[in-house]
N, C-alpha and C positions, 0 to 999 in steps of 0.2 A: 737173408736181407741184402738188398743192393745198396752198398755204401756210396755216398757221394764221391765224386772224383775230384782230385786236386790237379788234374791235368789242365790243358789249355782251355781257358775260358775267356779268350780275348773278344769273342763276339757276344752280343746280347746285352740286355739291360740288367741293372741291379734292382731287385725287387725287395721292398721293405714291407713286412706284414706286421701291422700293429694297429691298435685302436687310434681313432682320430684324437688329437690333442696337441698341446703346446710342445711336449717332448718330441712327438712324432715329427712335427714341423722342423724342429732344429736338427733332427737326425737326417731327414731328407735333404735339408739345406747343406749340411756338412758333406754328405756323399756327393751331391751335385757339384760342390766346389772342388772336390778332390779328384773326380774322374771325368774324363771326356767321353762319357757314354750316358744314355738315358737312365734316370733313376725314377722308378714308379712306386706308388704306394698302394697297398691293398689293406682294407680295414677289416677283413675277415678271411678265414681259411678258404671259404668258397670263392671269394673274389680273387684270392691268390691263385687257386687252381685255374680259374678262367684266364688270368694273366699268363700263367705258365703254358696254357694251351694256345694262346694267341701269338706268342712271340718267344724267341730264344732268350734265356736268362743266363747271365754270366755268374751271378751269385744271389743267393737268397738270404736275407737278414730277417730273422723272426724274433718277435718279442716272446717272453717266457709264457705269458698267458694270452692266448689268442682270443680276440673279441667274441667270437661265436662259440667258444668252448670246444672247438674241434681239436682232436689230438694232432700232435705234431707229426705223427707217423706218415700221414698222407702227403705231407710236403717233403719230408726227408727221404721217403721211399717212393720215388715216382714210378709210373708204369714203364714197362719195357720199351714202349714206343716213344717215351719222352726222353729228351736228351738229359744227360746227367749234369749236375751243377753243384758247386760247393754250398754248404749251409753254415751260417754263423748264428748262434743264439745270443741275443743281446738282452740280458735279463736285469731286472731291477733287484736291488738288495732284498733278501728275504725269499727269493724264488728258488731255494736250494732243492726243494722237492721236485721241481721241474728239471733241475740240473741232473738229477739221477736219471730221469727219462732221456734227457739229451745224451748223457753218457752211454746209456744202453743202446741208443740209436746210432751212435758213432758219428755225431756231428763233427764238422771240421774245426769249429772253435766255439768256445763258451766264454762269454764276457759278462762281467757284472757292471752295469751302467752307473756312472758317476753323474748324478743330476746337476752337480755344480759345474761340470765341464761341457760348455755349449759347443766346443769344437769336436767332441767325440773322437779325439785323436787315436785312442786305442782301437776303436772300431774301424776307423779309416785305414790304419796300418794293417789290421788283420785282413780286411777285404782286399787291400792292394796286394798282399802276399798271395792271395788265392786267385785273383783274376788276372794278374800280370806275372807270368812265370819268368820274365826277363829280369825282374827285380831279384836281388840276391835272396838266398834262402835264409832270410832273417827270422822267419817264423816257420815252424813245421807245418806241413800241409794238414795234418790232423793232430790235435792236441791229445795227449794220453789221458787215460782215466786218472792217473795220479795227479797230473797238473790241475785238472778240473776239480777233482775232489778236494785237493788241498786248499783250493781257493774258497771253498765253501765254509760258511760259519757253522752249519750243522754237521753232525757226524755223518760219516759215509764208510761203508765197507763193501767188499766184493767177494762173492763166493764163486767157486768154480762149479763145474757140472756135478761134482761129487759132494757138494756142500762144504768144501774145505775153504778156510779163510785165505783169500788170495791177497787182500789189501785192506788196511784200515787207515783212515786219515788221522791227523793230529787231534781232532775233536774227540774221536773214539778213545784215543790214548788218554785224553784228559778225563773222560767220563769213567773209564775202567781203571785207570791208574796203572795200566800195563803197556809196555812198549810194543810197537807193531811187530818187531822181530819175534816176540814171544807168542804172538797170536797167529802169525802167518803160517799156513800149512796145517793149522789145527782145524778140527771139525767145528761145525756150527755150535756144538755144545760148549765150546771154549768161551764163546761170548756170553753164554749163560753163567758159566763158572766165574767169568770176569765181572759179573754183576750188571751186565748191560740189560739182561732180561731176567725176570723172576723165574726161579726153577720150577715152581708149581704150575706154570703155564707153558712149559717147554714144548709139549706136544702141539699146542695150538700154533706156535711159531714155526715149528718144524714142518707141520702140515702145509702152512702157507708157503714155505720155501719150496716144498715138493711140488705144489701146484704151479708155481712160477716156472720151475724147471721143466715140468711135464706139459703144461698147457700154454706157456708163454704169456700168461696173464699178469696183470699188475695187482698186487694185494696191498690193502691198507689196514693196519691194525692199531689199536690203542694199547700201549704198554704201561701198566701201573706197577710201581714198586716203591720200596723205601730205600733211599740211598744210604750211603755209609754213615751219614750224619743223623740218620733217623727221620729225615723229612720225607713225606710222601711226594712222589714225582709222577708226572704223566708225560709219556713220549708218544708221538704220532709216528708210526713206522710205515714207510712205503717200500715195498719190495718190487723191483722192476726187472724184467728179463734182459740179459745181455745176449745179443744174437750175432751170429756170423752167417749172413744170408738168411735162410729160413730156419736155421738150426740154433736152438737156445744153448749157449755155451756157459751161462752162469747167471748169477743174481747180483744185482746192485741194491744195497740196502741203505736207506736214508732215515735214521732215527732223529726226530726233531723234538726237543724239549718244549712242550706246550703247557707246562704246569702254570706258569704265570698267566698265559693266555686263558686257560680254563678258569683260573680264579677270577681274572678280570671279566671273563664272559659271564661267569656265575653272578658276580657282583653286579655287572651291568644288567643282566636279566632281572635280578631282584629289584634293582633301581628302576628299570623300565616298567616293570609290572606295578611298582608303587606310584609311578607317575600318573598325574591326572591328565597329562597330554597323551594323545594317541601317538604310537610310534610303530614304524615298520621299516624293514631293511630290504633293499634290492641288490642283487648281484650285478655284474657287468652286462648280463644278458637280460636285465630288467625282470628277473624272477624274484618272487617273494621268498626271502630266506628267514624272516622273523616278523612276528606281529605281537604286540603286547595285548593285554586283555581289553584295554580301552579302544585300541584300534579294531579289534575283532567286533566289539560292540557297535562302533560307528559303521564299519563296513557291513555288519550284519543287518543294518536297517535297509540296505539295498541288496547286497549279495556278498557274502564273506568269501575272501580269496583262499586258495589252497596253497600251502608252501610248495615252491617249485613252479608255480604257474606264473606266466608272464603277465605283467600288469596291463599291457595293451590288449592282450587276448581276453583278460577277465573283464576289462572295462573299455571296450572299443570306442565308446562315445567320447572318451577323454582325449583321444588322439588329436582332436581338432581344438583343444582348449589351451588355456594359459599354462595349465599343469605340464602338458607335454613339452611346451617350449621351454619352461623354466627348468624342468628336470634335465633335459638335454643340454641346456646352457650350462648347468652345474657340472655335468659330466665332461663336457667339452673343455671348459675352462678350469676345471678342478677348483672352483671357487664356490663357497656356499651362497645360497640365494634365500631371501626372505620376501614373502609377498602375501597378499590377501586375495582370495578368489571366491567367486560365488559358485556354489554347486547347485545346479538346477534340480537334480534328483533329490537333494535334501532340503531344497528351498531354504538354504542358509549360507552363511559366510564362514570361511575357515582361514585361519592364519597358518601358513605353511613355512617351515624352515627345513631346507634340504642341504645336507652336508655330504659332499662327494669324497670318494677315496679311490685308489686304484682298484679296489675290490668291489666297488659298488656305490650305493647311495643310501644314506640314512635320512629318514624323513620324520620330522615331528610336526604334528598338526593339532589344532584345537578349534573347537566351535566358538566363534566370536560373533554369532548372529545377534545375540542380545546387545553386546557392546556396540556392534556395527549399527544396529538400528537405533540404539540410544544416541550414538554419535551423529547419525543421520538426522534424528529428531532434534538433537542439540544444534547441529549445523543449520537445520531449517529454522529453528527458533532464533539462532544468532543472525541468520539472514534477515528474518522478519524484524528483529530488534534493530539491526543495522539500518534496514530500510526505513523503519520508523524513526530512528535517530536522525537519519539523513534528511527526513522531511519535517521534523519538528524544529521549531525555532530555538534550539538548544545550543549553548556554547559550553564546551568542556575545557577546563584549564587546570594546569598544575604548575606550582611554583616551588623553587628550592627554598632553603631557609632564609635566603636574602631577598626573596620576593621576585626572583628572576623567572620568567616563563620557561618551563621545560616542556609544556604541552599546550597546544591551542588548536582545538578541533571542533567540529559541529556545524550543522547547516545554518545556525543562527549567526555565524560570522558574515554571511552574505549581506545581512542588513547593515553591518558595519563597514562593508566594502573591503573585507579582509579575506585572504586565502588561508586555508589550514596551514598551521606551522609558521605563518609569516612573522609573528612577533616572538617566536622562540628565541631565547637569548637576550631579550630586552627586559629592563626592569619595569615591573608593574607600577612602581611609584613614579617613574618618569612618564610612562605612557598615560597614566590617569592623573597627572599633576593638576589638571584643571577640573577634576571631579573629586572633591574632598570626601564625599560619601563612599566612593570606591576605595580610595587609598586607606581610609580609616577602617573599612571592613576587612581589607587584606591584612593590615597591621594587627587587628584584633585576632584574626585567624592564625597568624604567625606567632602570636603570643600564647596560643594554645586554646583559644576560645572557639566554640562552635557558633558560627554566625549565620543568621537568617535575616535578610533585610531586603528592601526594595530600593533600587537606584535608578535615577534618571540620567541617561547618558546620550548625548547627541540627538535629542528629540525623541528618544525611545525610552520605555520604562521596562526594567528587568527585575524579576524576582531572583535573588542570588543566595546561594548556599555555599559556605566555605567550611571545610572540615580539615583539621590538622592531623598529620600522621606523625607519631612519636617513635623515636628510636629506643634501643634497649635502655638508654640512660634517662628516658623520660623527656628528652628534648625534642622539639619540633624539627623533623628532618625535611618535611615537605608539606605543602598545602594543596588540597584538591578543591576545585570549585566548579559549580554548575550554575549557569545563568539561563533563564528562560525569558524570552521576549513576551511580556504581558501588556504591551502598549494598548492593544485593543481592549483587553479586559479592564485595565486601569481607566481608560477613557469611558468605558461602559459604566464602571462603578461610579465615577465622578458624574457622568450624565444622569444616572439613575438618582443620585442624591439631589441633583438640580431639579429633576422632574418631580421628585417627592416634595421639594419645597414649593415649586410653582403649582403643584396640584392643590395644595392647601389654599393658596391664594385664589386659584380659579374657582374653588368651591364657594368662596365668599363673595364673588362678583355678583352684581345685580343686573348687568346688561350685556348683550352680545358684543357691544363695542369694547367694554372692559376686557372681556375674554380674549378678543382678537388682539388687543394691545399687549396684554401679558404674554400671550403665546408668541407673538412676533419678537418681543424683547428677549425671550429665553433662548431662541434658536442660536444666536452667536455664542452663548455660553455652552451649549451642547456641542456645537461644531464650529470652532473658531474659524474666522475668515469667510464667513457666509453672510448673505443678506436674505431677509425673509419678508414675505408679503402675504396677507390674508385677504381673500376675496369672499364676500358673503353673498349667498343666493338671495334674490328678491322674489316677490310674488309674480313679477313679470317674466320669470325664467332666465334672468340675466345674472351677471356677477358684478357686484359693486365693491369698490375699494373700501377696506375697513381699517387696516393697520399695516405698517411696514417699518423696517429699520433703515430704509433708504430715504434720502432727501427728495422732496418734490413729489412724493407719492400721493399727497392730498389732491394734486391736480389731475390724477388719473381718472379717466372717465369710465362710465358703466360699459360692460362688455356683454354683448348678446352671446349666450351659450351656443347658439347655432353656428357662430363663427369661431368657437374655441372647442377643440377636441378635449372633452372632459375625461376621457380615458376610462379605465376600469375602476373598481372600488378599492383597489390596492395601490400601494405606493409604486410609482414608476420612475425610473431613471431615464433621462433624456439628454441628448446633446443640445446645448443652448441654441444652436442654429435651427433645430427642429421645433422650437417652442415659440408660440405667438409672442411677438415683441411687446405687446400691450400688457402681458402678465409680468414682465420684468421691469426693474427700475429704468427710468429714462437714461439713455447713454450707457447702459450696463455693458461691461466687458466680460460677462459670465461665460464660462466654458462648459459647465455641467449644471444640470437642473434636476431637482427632485420635486415631483408633483404629488401631494398628499391629499386625497379627498377627505373632507370633514363631514362624512355622512351626507345628509341632505342639506347641510348648512352652508357649504361652500368649498373653498379650495385653499390649501397652504402651499405656497411656492417658495422653495429654498434654492438659492443659486450661489455659485462660487466661481471665482476667476482663477483659483489655484488648481491643485491636483484633483483628480477625480475622487468622488466620494468613496470612502471605505465602507465595508460591510457594516462595521459598528456604527458608522454615521447614519446609514439607512435605518438600522435597528432603532437608534435613539429617536430619529425624526418620525419614524412610523409610530413609536410609542407616544410621542408628543401629539401626533395627529389624532390618535385614538383618544387620548386624554382630553384634548380640546373639543373633539366632537361630542364627548360625553358631557363636558362642561356647558357647551352650547345648548345641548338638549335640555339639560337641567335649567339653564337660564331661561330658555324659551318657555318651559313648563311653568316656571315661577312667574314669568311675565303674563302668560295666559291666565294664571290664577289671579294675579293682580287685576288683569283686565276684567275677569269675571266679577271680581269683587267690586270694581268700579262700575261695571254694568248694573250690578245689583243696587249699588248706591244710587246710580242714575235712575233706575226704575223706581226706587223708593221716592226719589226727588220728584219724578214725574207724577207719581201717585199723589204726593203732597200738592203739587201744582194743580193737578186735576181737581182735587178736593177744594183747593182755594178758588180756582176758576169757577167751579160750579157754585160754591157758596157766594162768591162775589158777583159774578155776571148774572146769575139767575135771581139775585135778591131784588133788583130794580123792576124787571118785568113782572116778577111775581107780586110785588107790592102794587104795581099798576093794575094788574088783572084783578087782584083782590078788591082794590078800591072801586073800580068800575063795576065789578060784580055786586058789591054792596049797594052802590047807587042804583044799579038797574033793578035790584030786588026791592028797594025802597020806592023808587019812582015808577018802576015798570016800563021805563023808556028803553026802546030797542037799541038806541045809539050807545047807551052805556054797555049793553051786552056785546055789541060789535067791537067796542074798544077793548073790552075784557078778552074777547076771542083773539083780537090782534096781538095782545100781550102774551096770550098762551102760545100762539104761533111763533112769536119771537123766541119764547122760551124753548120751543121745540127745535128751532134752527140753532140756538146756542148749544143745546145738548148734542145735536148731531155734529156740530163743528168740534166741540170738545172731545167727543168720542173719536172722531177722525184724527184729531191732533194726538191723542194718546196712542192710536195705532201707528201713526207715522214716526213716532219717536223711538219705536222699538228697533234695535240694530238689525241690519240685514244679515242673516246667517246662511241663507241658501241662495247666494248670488249666482246668476247665470249670464251668459253673453246677451247683451241687449243692443239692438241696432237703434241708435239715437234718432236717426232720420225717420225711421218708421214710427217711433213713439211721438215725435214732434208732429208728424202729419196727422196721426189719429187724434191727438189732443186738440189740434186746431179745428178739426171737424166737430168735436164734441162741445165747443164753446160758441155762444152767440156773439159773433164778432162784427155784426152789421156789415159795414163797408170796409172794414180794416183789411189790410193786405199782409200776407206772410212771405218773407224772403228767407229761404233756408239755404245756407251754404253747405259745403261738403262737411259731413260729420263722420263719426267713427263708432266703433263698438266698444261698450264698457261692460264691466261685470256689475250687475245690480238686480233690483227687483222691478220687473216690467210694470206692474200695477202702480207702484209708488211713483216711478218716474213719469207715468202718464198723469197722475194727479199733480205732480210738480209743475209740469208744463201747462196743465189746465189752469192752475191757480195763477201762474205768471201771465198767461194770455188774458184771463179774466180781469186781473189787476190792471193790465195795460189798457183794456177797453174801458173799464170803469173810471180810470183816472187820466184819460187822454186829454181832457180840457176842451176848449172851444173848437168846434169843427171847421176851423179855417182851412186846415190842410187835412187830407185823408190820413187816417192812422196807418202806419206801417210798422210791423214787428219783424225784427231780423234775428235769426238764430245761426250761429257758426262756431268754429273751433278757435280757441285762443292762439295767438301767434307766438307768444313768449313762454307759455306754460302749457302743461298737459291739462286740457279742460275745454269748456265751452262757455258761450255767453248768450243772453237773451236781452235784447234792447228794443226801444221804440223811439218814435219821434214826437212823443207827447210833451207835456209841460214839465216833466221831470219831477224829482223829489228834492226839496231843499236840503242842502248839505247838513244843516243843524238837526234835521229830523231823520237822517238816513240810518242812524244807529237804532232808532226807536221803532222803525217800521216792522222789524222782525219780532217785536215784543208781542206777547199774547194779549189780544183784545184791543190793540192799537188800530184805530181807523179814523178816517177823515170824512166819512159819509154817514148820514143818519141810519141808513139801513145796513151798514157794514157790521160784521161780527168782530173784525180785528184779528181773525185767525188764519186768513189766507196765506200771508207771507210768513207767519210763524210756522205754518205747516211746511212751507217750502224749505225754511232753514232746518226743520227737524228731519225732513226727508234727506237733505244733503248730509246732515250729521249722521243719520243712520247708515249712510253709505261710506262714511269716513271721508267725506269731501268737505271743502271749505267754500263759503259763499260770501261775496262782498257786493256792495251797491256803489255804483259810480254814475257818471253822467255820460250819455251817448254823444256822438259827434253832432247830432241834431238838437241836443239839449234835453232829450228825454232821459228815461231811466235805463241803466245798464247793469244787469245782474251777471256776475262772473262766477263760474264754478270751477274749482281746481280739483281734478280727480286724483286717484292714486298714481304713483310714478309708473312710467311705461309708455312706450311710443304708441299712440293711438292707431288703430287699424281703420282706414277709410272705408266707406260704404257707397255703393252705387244706387241707393234708393232714389226713386224719382222725386223731384221737388214737387210740392203741393201746387194745386191750382190757386191762382191769386183770386 
């Protein structure tokens, strides 16, 4: 063996070989501060050999356990081509087994590191004595076996080439109870006799010593025996060769008492096997050295590792994961790490706890997939609940026993203009001193009562729940409260009650006007601060004012629907600026408008000059509109039924009239005919028979007029558009008017019965000709539209009808001529009644008769029919 030199080593760097870590950093720092030469570090024996090949080294400092597990021999015994350098082993406490190997290699110095000494003064002094020969010989160039061995905590002995005891350290003396002088020079058997080894296994130990001497190998054996006190002991014996160059000159033996470690290891193994957590251990080279059953089961789902196999070789895909980073972090910092990680190959989550030590890494892990997914689901649920809570009008409160806010949260605070936590520290009794309902509810809760109530506060309505929390003594320690804004719901409930009441009233109404009035009055009750107007549709297709809560609505005029956008069948919200001004009260300052169709009956218009309508306002008004439309339909049906009953009564009356007329008007001509017929039969004179025939003809005319009268009094049910100008022209042609003249002004189209209207004008024209009076002036008949009302007139320039008889001319049978039946003008009035018109008699500008007819409401449509020939 080529021993390191203690000669001149003034040139070259100091090389420190050790695993990366905090201790290594402080060692390098101490050496750099002490020497004016480079200090480099290698983290493995391979890296150290590369450094030795690249540059001169003045001293090599090596840790006891090299990171890559390579023997110290290759560093201490360089190749012949490599320059010699001194070697110092800087070992941690407990590395005595390695010390034996260092002794056998003849290192220059062996030091036990004091982890509390950051200056590493003993190492610095040793290196200084080796690299700087000018410094006094304060330390020997090479420490003796004795010095090193006596510094060890474990036992140590040295045998020469003949297996004789050359040296034992104090620990051997303590174990055997014999002084070193009594053992020195004795054969190896003396250690057996001294009780260091059991006699029944002497051959096994002797053979191991022989192999070390003959082959230069290192032997490791377990030594089990019972000590002097009767306790079983276990020693771990390492036998290493001591060499002089390539010649083995002796054996260095290091027996280490590992009894306690074996017991601890056995107990730990039993404990680890009983653990529900998986456990495995790695050495400093990341090799598996232990796995419990649980770990084997988990790893077996993918690929079970083999003891001695590197974890990164077994599972190469893990090298780019969090596991790799965390394990290396633990080894580098020598601090435990705990983390959770997702394992894709298992499709699950694991909780990992890794505990580092100088000898490796202990890892505990458990499958937390179920818990992780539960927590994820819980977190997702919490997020949804938090989102829901943030968007609900909820206020969460907590008070101490004195009623002082300790919590104030929730989205409902926004309606109060408060920020979360704003009132914390304030007294609830002071904050709500203007709302007795609130302070009373809180006081009741603090007294131990569970409170459920509804409170109105600052224009809003809240459903509030207070629940007391009791301490161990049964006293209220705090009060929890939840308030929900139910303003819209409360308004809806109140509105529905109002609608229920008004619905009963609407059912009892007998006219559309009453329905409209009730509906308009209830709107401000449903939505305070509003005005309402109801417009009813008429037969002319327009909207007429029916009822309103605004003043001056009675003066509102009829509106043609062609000029008003009626919208859809559903409620619509509109800006007031976009609504026809005629639908709103005069001078209205409304900002928002709701238009509610009332079926085919009309339109409800609700306006406000305040804030925009809420959704609940629209719901209530829409419900009202539906209710009013239903009430209007029912009222119209009732009115139609009453009208039919009235028509039936009128028909019966007409039948009675017809019977009376026939009985009365036919009695006289029948008596005349009978009398003349008797006379003619007695006398045989033709003159009597002619008079009887004239009476019969008169009877025939009366019957015809009465039948015509009955037909004309039947109401018009199938009205159609009729051009009055055309009817007037035809009627004039059908009457024998002699030299009379017709003057027709511009007329219009009406809804009516074409045939009856023709008979109306014929009777009027015939009446004018028959009652024209003396022919001093030619008769002129004029027909035109009324100026002040919707309707038309028929007048002449004849002698007129005296005012005292004007009411009688329309009576059945009234006539002023001998040949008249008295039914002509009666038929005119009945035709007007059948159309729903009114007729009156006045005097024309020329003093003649003027008949005026007022038709149904609606602007007349003019016609361009040609005027008749005069």
